[in-house]
TORDO-787166 format. One record per residue (C-alpha): residue in one letter; residue number from 1; x, y, z negated. Coordinates in nm, 2 decimals, always signed. Each point is the difference from the previous one (the first is absolute). Layout:
BEGIN
   type   seq        u        v        w
      a   NUM        X        Y        Z
...
END
This chain:
BEGIN
   type   seq        u        v        w
      x     1   +15.11   +11.77   -10.76
      x     2    -0.35    +0.00    -0.12
      x     3    -0.18    -0.32    -0.06
      x     4    -0.35    -0.02    +0.00
      x     5    -0.26    -0.26    -0.10
      x     6    -0.29    -0.11    +0.19
      x     7    -0.29    -0.19    -0.20
      x     8    -0.08    -0.33    +0.14
      x     9    -0.18    -0.13    -0.27
      x    10    -0.05    +0.04    -0.37
      x    11    +0.32    +0.08    -0.15
      x    12    +0.17    -0.11    +0.34
      x    13    +0.19    +0.22    +0.19
      x    14    +0.20    +0.02    +0.31
      x    15    +0.31    +0.21    -0.01
      x    16    +0.10    +0.21    +0.27
      x    17    +0.32    +0.18    +0.12
      x    18    -0.09    +0.26    +0.24
      x    19    -0.34    -0.20    +0.11
      x    20    +0.18    -0.30    +0.04
      x    21    -0.11    -0.29    -0.23
      x    22    +0.30    -0.12    -0.19
      x    23    -0.11    -0.20    -0.30
      x    24    -0.28    -0.04    -0.23
      x    25    -0.08    +0.06    -0.41
      x    26    -0.28    -0.18    -0.16
      x    27    -0.14    -0.07    -0.34
      x    28    +0.03    -0.36    -0.10
      x    29    -0.27    -0.02    -0.27
      x    30    +0.00    -0.41    +0.05
      x    31    +0.34    +0.01    -0.18
      x    32    +0.06    +0.01    -0.38
      x    33    +0.11    +0.25    -0.07
      x    34    -0.14    +0.21    +0.30
      x    35    +0.25    +0.15    +0.20
      x    36    +0.06    +0.20    +0.32
      x    37    +0.19    -0.17    +0.26
      x    38    +0.16    +0.19    +0.30
      x    39    +0.19    -0.12    +0.30
      x    40    +0.14    +0.12    +0.29
      x    41    -0.15    -0.19    +0.33
      x    42    +0.25    +0.13    +0.27
      x    43    +0.14    -0.29    +0.14
      x    44    +0.37    +0.02    +0.05
      x    45    +0.23    -0.31    -0.07
      x    46    +0.18    +0.04    -0.35
      x    47    -0.27    +0.00    -0.25
      x    48    -0.27    +0.23    -0.07
      x    49    -0.05    +0.19    -0.33
      x    50    -0.27    -0.09    -0.23
      x    51    -0.05    +0.04    -0.39
      x    52    -0.28    +0.08    -0.26
      x    53    -0.10    +0.27    -0.24
      x    54    -0.19    +0.05    -0.29
      x    55    -0.21    +0.30    +0.15
      x    56    -0.04    +0.18    +0.35
      x    57    +0.21    +0.27    -0.03
      x    58    +0.29    -0.22    -0.11
      x    59    -0.08    -0.21    +0.31
      x    60    +0.00    +0.29    +0.28
      x    61    +0.36    +0.14    -0.19
      x    62    +0.15    -0.37    +0.04
      x    63    -0.15    -0.04    +0.35
      x    64    +0.14    +0.33    +0.11
      x    65    +0.35    -0.10    -0.14
      x    66    +0.03    -0.31    +0.17
      x    67    -0.18    +0.14    +0.30
      x    68    +0.28    +0.27    +0.02
      x    69    +0.27    -0.25    -0.07
      x    70    -0.09    -0.25    +0.25
      x    71    -0.08    +0.25    +0.30
      x    72    +0.35    +0.13    -0.07
      x    73    +0.14    -0.32    +0.08
      x    74    -0.16    -0.06    +0.33
      x    75    +0.05    +0.17    +0.37
      x    76    -0.27    +0.20    +0.14
      x    77    +0.00    -0.23    +0.26
      x    78    -0.08    -0.30    -0.21
      x    79    -0.26    +0.18    -0.19
      x    80    -0.18    +0.12    +0.33
      x    81    +0.00    -0.34    +0.11
      x    82    -0.13    -0.15    -0.32
      x    83    -0.28    +0.28    +0.00
      x    84    -0.11    -0.09    +0.36
      x    85    +0.01    -0.39    -0.10
      x    86    -0.25    +0.07    -0.26
      x    87    -0.22    +0.26    +0.14
      x    88    -0.04    -0.25    +0.32
      x    89    -0.09    -0.24    -0.28
      x    90    -0.26    +0.25    -0.14
      x    91    -0.21    +0.07    +0.30
      x    92    -0.07    -0.37    +0.03
END
């Protein structure tokens, strides 16, 4: 599995798994101390992973570990349905 980052703003990235948007990592400079916030955005019941990190590399590593664990718990059908719903919303 290779996760990629797509810039969506300054220090703000969409995280993609094989082209599918699955999350976000962004720099929260408004916080004290400033941190990187990451979260999974695939809408499947049961709670979505979210976290914070001191730098982008740590945020990427933590996101990948959380996504891998989350994805392993889902059925292919549940992921396909969630992706379909997300992609419909993105087209609006």
